[in-house]
C-alpha positions as CSV (number, residue, x, y, z in Angstrom):
1,M,43.6,60.3,303.0
2,A,42.7,63.6,304.7
3,G,44.5,64.4,307.9
4,Y,47.3,61.7,307.4
5,R,50.8,63.0,308.2
6,V,53.9,61.1,307.3
7,P,56.1,60.8,310.5
8,Y,59.5,62.5,310.5
9,S,62.3,60.2,309.7
10,S,65.6,60.1,311.7
11,K,67.3,61.5,308.5
12,E,64.9,64.5,308.5
13,E,65.5,65.1,312.2
14,N,69.2,64.9,311.8
15,A,69.0,67.3,308.9
16,I,67.3,69.9,311.1
17,L,69.9,69.5,313.8
18,Q,72.8,69.7,311.4
19,Y,71.4,72.8,309.8
20,I,71.2,74.4,313.3
21,V,74.8,73.4,314.1
22,E,76.3,74.4,310.8
23,K,74.6,77.8,310.8
24,Q,75.2,78.2,314.6
25,I,71.7,79.6,315.1
26,Y,71.1,78.3,318.6
27,H,69.8,81.6,319.9
28,R,67.4,82.1,317.0
29,L,65.5,78.9,317.2
30,R,62.3,80.4,318.5
31,G,62.0,82.9,315.7
32,R,60.3,82.4,312.3
33,Q,63.1,83.5,310.0
34,V,65.5,80.7,310.7
35,W,62.8,78.1,310.0
36,Q,61.8,79.9,306.8
37,E,65.5,79.8,305.7
38,F,65.6,76.1,306.6
39,E,62.6,75.4,304.4
40,A,64.2,77.4,301.6
41,S,67.3,75.3,301.8
42,R,65.1,72.3,300.6
43,Q,66.9,69.9,302.9
44,I,63.7,68.2,303.8
45,N,60.3,68.3,302.1
46,R,58.4,70.0,304.9
47,T,57.0,73.4,305.6
48,W,58.9,75.7,308.0
49,Q,55.9,75.6,310.3
50,S,55.9,71.8,310.4
51,A,59.7,71.7,311.0
52,K,59.6,74.2,313.8
53,E,56.6,72.5,315.5
54,H,58.2,69.1,315.2
55,F,61.4,70.4,316.7
56,R,59.6,72.0,319.5
57,Q,57.1,69.2,320.3
58,K,59.0,66.1,319.5
59,M,62.8,66.7,319.2
60,L,63.7,69.3,321.9
61,S,63.0,67.0,324.8
62,R,65.2,64.3,323.3
63,V,68.1,66.5,322.2
64,L,70.1,66.0,325.4
65,S,69.5,62.3,325.7
66,D,68.8,60.7,322.4
67,E,72.0,59.0,321.1
68,S,70.4,58.6,317.6
69,F,71.1,62.3,317.0
70,D,74.6,62.7,315.5
71,L,75.7,65.5,317.9
72,T,78.4,66.2,320.4
73,K,77.5,66.9,324.0
74,E,78.4,70.6,323.5
75,Q,76.2,70.9,320.4
76,R,73.3,69.2,322.3
77,E,73.7,71.7,325.2
78,K,73.9,74.7,322.8
79,I,70.7,73.7,321.0
80,Y,68.8,73.0,324.2
81,N,70.1,76.1,326.0
82,G,69.5,78.3,322.9
83,W,65.8,77.4,322.9
84,T,65.3,77.5,326.7
85,R,67.3,80.7,327.2
86,T,65.4,82.5,324.5
87,A,62.2,81.5,326.3
88,M,63.6,82.9,329.6
89,Y,64.8,86.1,328.0
90,P,62.6,86.9,325.0
91,N,64.5,90.1,324.2
92,K,68.1,91.1,324.8
93,H,67.2,94.2,326.9
94,Q,65.3,92.0,329.4
95,E,68.2,89.5,329.6
96,N,70.8,92.2,330.1
97,K,68.7,93.9,332.8
98,Q,68.2,90.6,334.7
99,I,71.8,89.6,334.4
100,G,72.8,93.1,335.6
101,Q,70.5,92.8,338.6
102,M,71.9,89.3,339.5
103,F,75.4,90.6,339.3
104,S,74.7,93.7,341.4
105,K,73.2,91.5,344.1
106,G,76.3,89.4,344.1
107,T,74.5,86.2,343.0
108,I,76.5,85.6,339.9
109,E,80.2,85.9,339.2
110,D,82.0,88.1,336.7
111,D,84.6,86.8,334.1
112,H,87.2,86.7,336.9
113,G,85.2,84.5,339.2
114,M,84.3,87.2,341.6
115,T,80.9,88.5,342.7
116,S,80.3,92.3,342.7
117,E,80.7,92.3,346.5
118,E,84.1,90.6,346.2
119,E,85.2,93.1,343.6
120,E,84.3,96.0,345.9
121,G,86.2,94.4,348.8
122,E,83.0,93.9,350.9
123,V,83.5,90.2,351.3
124,S,86.4,88.8,353.2
């Protein structure tokens, strides 16, 4: 049968998610290498391209809400945020620049819960 694709099973989907959690590769999900390494691990019989596209197209939107995935709330958030944050900041330099700009404008807080204006004593 040309063009027929076997749907992913819940076992395969959970194998993908468990690999991500075990390796703690949340921030690398958009890259190619992590998916090639997953394919090499032989946990499922799919190509890396298929696994990545299935994750992107079918699983990502369900990560936060689908109870069939055997994940904690924290793991769900790390996976989802890892993918979406990488999309927002495709390279570390851009991310650091934007975060620095937000901090210098006083729109985000530092580790002590203070904006840059509060640190400098400009806010009463």
